[in-house]
N, C-alpha and C positions, 0 to 999 in steps of 0.2 A: 469768651476767650478770643484772643487775637492771634491770627496767623500772619507772620511777616515773611514774604517770599522774595527771594533775590534770584533773578535769572541772568545767566552769564554764558558766554561761549566756552566751549571745552578747553580752548588753549589758555584761558584765563581762570579756569576753575580753581586751580591750586591756590592762587593768591586770595581769591574771595573766600574759599573754605577756611584758610588759615585765619583770616580776620574774624569770620563768624565764630570759629571755635574759641577764640579769645573772649568773645562777648557772650557766648552761649554754651557754658560747660554742661548744661543739661542735655546737649545733643542737637544734631542738625539732621533734618530729614533731607534726603537727596532723591530727586526724581529726574530721570532721563527724558527729555522732550525731543521733538523732531528737530532736524537740522543741526544736530550736534550741540544743542543748548542744554544746559544743566540748571535745574531749579533747586536751590537750597531754601529750606523753610525752618523757622523757629517759632515757638509758641509761648505765649505769656498772657497773664491776666491784663485787662485794661489798666493802663498806668504803668505797667512793666515794660510794654512795648509801645512805640509810638503808632498812633493811627494816622498813617500818611496817605495822601492821595497817590494814585499811580504816577510814578516819575522815573526819569532816567538820571543816573548818577555815575560817578567814577570812583572805583576803589583801586588805589594805586594808579596803574595805567589801564585798568580794565573797565570798559563801559558795562554797566549793569542796568537792568530794569528792576524796580522795586515796587511791590504792591502789598497792601494789607487787606485782610478781610476778617469779618467776624465768623466764628464757627460755633457749632452747638457745644453745650457744656459737657457732652459726653466725649469730648475730644480725646480724653485719656484712654478710652476704650478704642476709639478709632486709630489712635497713635500706634496701638499694638499691631495694626495691619501692616505697618512698615517695618516691623521687626520679624522677618520671615526666617524660617529655618534654612540651613544649608547642609547638604550632605557632600562630604569630600571623600572621593574614592581613594583607597590606599595605593601607594606606588606599586607598580607591577614587579613581581619577583623576577630576578634576572634569568632564572631557569624556566620561567613560565609557570611555576608552581603556585602554591598558596602564598599570598602576601604575608610578610613578617608581622605587619602591624594592621590593626583593623581600620575600617572606614571610620570617619569622624562625622557625627551628626551634631552640629551646633544649633541650639534652639533656645528660645526664651522659655520660661517656666510654664507659660500657658499653652504651649504646643506639645502634643503627646510624643512619646519616643518613636523612633523610626520603625517602619515596617519593612525596611530593606531586607531582602531575602537572599542576597548573593554572597553573604559571608558575615563575619562578626562586625558589630558596629559599637563604637564607644560613644556614649552620650555625653555631650558637654552642654550643661545648662547655664545660660548666661542671662541674668537680669541686669540690663544696663543701669538701672536706677538713674542717677544724674551724671553718669560717666559716658564717655564716647566709646562706641564699639559693641556690636553684637555678633560679629563674625560674618554678617551678610555683605558688607562692603567688599568690593573687588580687591582692594589692596590687602585687607585682612585675609581673605580667602587665598590669595596668592602666597602670602607669608606662611599660612598654615600648610599649603601644599609643599612648599620648600622645606619647612620644618619636618614634615612627614618623610620627604625624600632623604633628608639628613638622617633621621632616625632609622630609616630602612637601610641606608648605606653603612652606618656605623652604630653599634649598640649604644643607645642613649645612656650616658653617665656623665658625671661631673657637673660643675656649676653652670648656670645659665642666667644671663641678665636680659630682662625685657625692658628696654628704654622707651618710655611713653606707653605704659601698659594699659591705660584706659580702664575698661571694665575687666581686664585681666584675661582676655580670651587666649592670647598667645602663651602667656605664662602658665595658665592652667593646663592648656594642651600639652605644653612641654613637661610639666610635672607629671601629668598622666602618662606620658610616654616613658618616663623614667629618669629624666634629668633631675639632679639634686646636688646642692640646694638650688632653689629658684628664687630670684629676687626681681620683683616688678617695681619700676620707678616711674613716677609721674609727678608733675608740679601741681596738679589739682587735688585738693583734699577729697572731693567727691569720688575721684578715680581710685585713690588709695582705699577708701572705704568700700567701694563697689568690688574691687579686686579681692579684698579680704573676704567679703561676704560670699562672693561667687566661688572662691576657693573652698570655703567651708561647705557650701552646698554640694560641690563636686567631690568632696572628700580627698582633697590633695593638700600637700604641705607647701606653702610658699610664704615668703615675706614680701610685704608691699610697704613702700615708704615714699615720702615726698622727696622730690629731687628737682633741682633747677640746673639744666644742662649748661646754661650760659655762665653760671657762677660757681658750680660745685664740681669737684673732681669725680670722675666715674669710678665707682667702687670696684674692688676685686682685681682689676687688671693692674699688674705691676705690684700687687700687695704680696710681699714676701712672707707674710704670716699665713697666707692661704696655701693649701696643698697645690702642687704644680700640675693639677689636672687640667686638661684642655678646657678652655672657657668658650662658651657659645654666647654670642650677643645677638639679640633680635632688636631691630629698630624700625618700627613701622611709623615713620615720621614724615614730615614734609621736607622738601628739598633744602630750605635754609638751615633747618636743624640738623639734617644729615651732613651738610658741609661743616657745620659747627662741630659735630661729633668727630668727623674726620680730622679736624685740626686739633682737637683737645684730647682725644682718646690716648691714654698714656702708652699703650702698646697694643699690638695686634692680637685679637682673639684667634682661637683655632678656626672658628667659623663665624661668619657675620651674615645675617639675612637682613636686607634693607628693603623697605616697602614704602608705600605712600607716595609713589612717584608717577608722574606722567611718563609715557613711553619715551618721549624725546629727551627726558632728563636722566635716564639711566646711565648713558655713556659718561656723562659728566661726573656722576656720583661714583661710578666704578673707577674712573680715572683718579678721583680724589683719594680714595682709599688705597689704590695701587701705588700712587706716588708717595703718600705719607706713610703707609704701613706695609707695602709690598704684598698686599692681598690680591689674589687673582680671581677672576670670575669663573665659577664652576657651572652655574646654570642660571637661566633667566626665564621668567614666566610673564605673560601679559594677558590681560582681559580687557577688551575695549581699549580705552585710553590709558588704563592703569598698568603698572608693571612693578615687578620685584626681582631682586637678584640675590643669589647665594654666592658669597665670596669665601675663599679659604686661604690659609697661609701656603 
């Protein structure tokens, strides 16, 4: 088995990750190295990935280091080491009492349930299959935190759109919180399949369908046939797609949570949705170089 690794500085990581996800829908491994360098790696059989010598290259304007190595055939078991569980604490109750919603333990199926003893925990079991996303990435965690804040502030109800659903983490969490109906959209067939399978494993109802943001109209928003319940939109995407969403979204949702952003990109995205849809920023979260924001009407 071949491991192809691409190392890039943090400020150019978004560009490189976007290119790799186009080439590797089976997922990208991310490793934080010293000096603010990020290593992305993809895996494939000989012939599927090139066996390159170590070299320097340019992706867009980003200088990168590329290397390939052979790894043992038990790589699929070793790959599981990179899909670690994450426990997300519930938002604090405003009166200091018991939180309205439980903590969320997002884990792959080969990890046992949480032993967290400080209160109730909802288990969210995600097998990424060939889709992107297990909940461990900082951008996904930040979006989950903001989604839980929204659910704690307002009783979850009404429709929710998850644009770029990947393995369905955010959509399944939303359905478990009580949003309904829930629709996950993604342009990858593997993601649609994984989201459906993961929803069934977690016992929640949601629809997942293929969708191309650049050529198709976003469903539900502006649809007079739907009940006029407030619509929530989740968009854990990269900056170019979020700018595309800001320009093509037919009307403003009641709430919009955007993620997949580097910290220095948030102001631009918030401004784009404010200018086009009069949405205002309610809360912002960051972790390392990644950030997410919750916008409301």
